[in-house]
N, C-alpha and C positions, 0 to 999 in steps of 0.2 A: 754254881752249876758244875756238872761233872767235869773233873779235871782231864779225863781221857778224851774229851771231845775236841781235840785239836783239829783245826781245819786248815786247808790250803786252797789257793786259787780263787777264781771267780766263776760262778757263785761259790761261796765257801763250801768245801766238801771234806768230810771226815775221811772217806775212802778206805774204811776198815771193814774186813769181812769176818763175820762171826759164824760159828757153828750153831745149830739149834740150841744146844745146852748153854753155850756162851751167851746167846741172845737172852735166854730166859733169866740167867743171872743178871745180865745187864739191865733189862727192863724192870726187874723186880726191885732193884736198888736205885733206879733212875730218879734224879731230882729235876722235876719239871719247873720248879720255881713257883712263884705265888699264884699263877693262873695256869693250871694244867689243861691240856687239850680235852675236849669233850666229844670229839668226833674223829672217826678214821675214814678216809676216802680210799677205796680200792680201785686200782688201775691195772692195765696191762701195758707193756712197752710197745706192743705191736711190732715195732722195729727199735732195737735189734730183736730178732727172733732167737729162739733157743740155739739154732745152728750157728748164728752169727755171734753169739755171746762169747767174750774173751775176758771176763772178769774185770780186773782193774783197768785194762785198756778200754773196755766198753764204758766203764764208769767215767773215765777221763773224756771219752768221746761225748757222753751225755753232758758233761760239764762244759765242754766247748760249745755244744749245741745251745745250751741254755745261755751261755755268755753271749753268743751271737744274737740271741733274742733280747738281750739287755736285761735279763732277769737277775735279781739280787739274791734269790734263793731258789730252791728246787724241791722235788719230792724228798721225803725223809729217808725212806727205806726202799731198797731194791731186793727182791727175793729171787735169787738166781739158782741155777743148777749146782753151783759151787758153794752156796752159802747165803747168808743174810748180810747185805752190804749197807753201810751207813753213809748217807749223803748229808743232808741238812740236819743239824742237831735238833733233837725233838723238843727242846725248850724254846725253839725259834719258829715263828710262823713261816711256813713254806709257801712255794708257788707251784700249784699242780692242778687245781680244779676251779679256777675262776672264782665265782661267788662262794664256792665251797671251801676256800682257803681259810677265811676268817670272817667275822662280822659281829654284829650286836643283835641280840634278841631280848626284847623288853629292857633295853638299856644295859644288858650284861654282855661283856665281851666274851667271845669264844673263838677257838681256832681248831683246825683239824690236823691230823697226821696223814701224810700222803704215802701210801704203800703201793709200790709197783711190782707186779708179777712179771718176770722176764718171759716174753713169748707173745704169740698171737692166739687169742682164745675166742675168736669169732666163730669157729667151727668145732673146736674141741675144748674140753675143760683141762685145766692144769693137772698134771700127775707127778709122781715121783718126788724128787727133792723140792721142786717148786711148790707143790701142794703141801708137803710136810712143813716146809719153811713158812708158808702162808698161814697155815693153821697155828703154828707157834707164834708168829708175829701178831696176828689178830687176837688169838686167845690170850697171849701174854699181856697185850695192851688192855684187853677187857678186864683181866684179873687185876692188873696194876692200878687201873683207873677206877675200878669198882663200878663199871657201867656194863650192863648186859649187851650182848652182841646186837640184838635187834634195835637197841636205842643208840648204839655206838657207831655201827658200820653203815656207810652209804657208798654208792657207786659214783664214779666220775660222770656217767651219763645222766645221773639225777640232776646235774647242774648245767647241762647243755643238750641241745637237740642235734648237735653235729658230731657226736662221738658214740661209738658202741661200747667204749671202755667201761669195765674191764673185759669186754668181749661178750658177744651175744650168747655164747654157750654158757656163760657164767650167770646164774640166776640168784636172786636174793634167797629163795627158799633153800637152794643147795648150799650156799655159803653159810647161812645161819645154822643149818643142820650140821655142817662140818665143824664149825667153831663150837657150837653147843656140845657136840660129841667130844671134841678135844677137851673142853673144860671139865667134862665129866670123867675123863680118863686121859690125863696128860701123858705124853710119851715116856716110856721107860728109859732108863739109862742105856746109852749106846753100848752094844756088845763089842768086844775086841774083834778085829778082822785081821786075817792073816795075809801078809804081803811078802814078796820076795825081792831081794835086791836085783836090779836089772843092769847094773854097771859093774865094772871091775872092782872098784873101791868106793865106798860111801862113808862119809863122816857122820857120826851121831854127836849132836851138840847138846849142851845143858839147857839152852834156851833157843827159841826159833829165830836164829840169826847166824850169819856166817862170820860175824865179827869177833867170835870167841874161839879158843882152841877146841879141838875135837875131844869128846869124852872117850870115844873108841871108834874103831873102824869096822865096817862090815864088808864082806866080799860077795862077789857074784853068786846069786842063788841062795845066799843066807836068808832065813825066814825070820820075820818079826811080827809081833802082835801090835796092831795099831788101835789106840783108844779112839782117836778122832783126828780129823784134819783141821788144822787151825791156821789163822793168819800169822804172819811174822814180819820182821823188819824188811822194808823194801830196799834191797841191795841192788838188784839188777832185774828189771821186769817184775812180773807179778809172782811173788814167792808164796807158796803154800807149804805147810810143814805137817808131818805126821807125828803125833805124840805117841810114844811107845809105852807099852805096859811096863817094861823093865826100866823105864826112866830114860829121858832124853828125847831129842827131836831129830828128825831126818828130813831133808828136802824131799817133798812129795814126788817130783819127777824122777827121783832115783829108784822108786819102787813101782811094782806092778802087782795086782792081786795074784795070790798063789792059786794055781789050778787045783 
């Protein structure tokens, strides 16, 4: 199984956040083991909402919630405004959709991947980073598993009469069109974005961690080109890092978009 799927806590959680392009590399090389999943169940969190989402703290809150229910597993993936979060390893049967978690059909075992879109989509459809991330997650899984979206993707509400999940505004026709469109034209490489330093002094590191010496220092209002925002070592709180065009990483809260 993938060596990077280290988990902590109960139920076991990876707790790592990937950018869209990191996710596509991750899923393309993923080892599902002898029995790969054959379904993906789409959800929305409902709560926390987008406004309530705080990245790793929200993931830890969901972990405590599931632990309180006595669950030994959870959904596999959360698509948030800040990236694609990994919870239950994808080679493991999750708990997220009742009878849609796993089962046997004609004597053959199957299981599903649970994908949570952060937010409440009963009245509006997902947009922005959540929509882009969801396209990449569902499209990437469809491509990796070799299963067309219409045979692969189901909704949580398909397995219960008590849920609107993934939200009444989210329809099968809309989702399939989005994923089929994505598969026809995967997203282009991310273009560099210009940020400026918002503090007096900021350290640039050779890796996304504070545990190594600084490569160089930047000063207030210095500008840098950012390739992407990536996850990094958890030192204190939820750390996110900006990968720079010229090499190195800088803690994301030290930057702000240049006007």
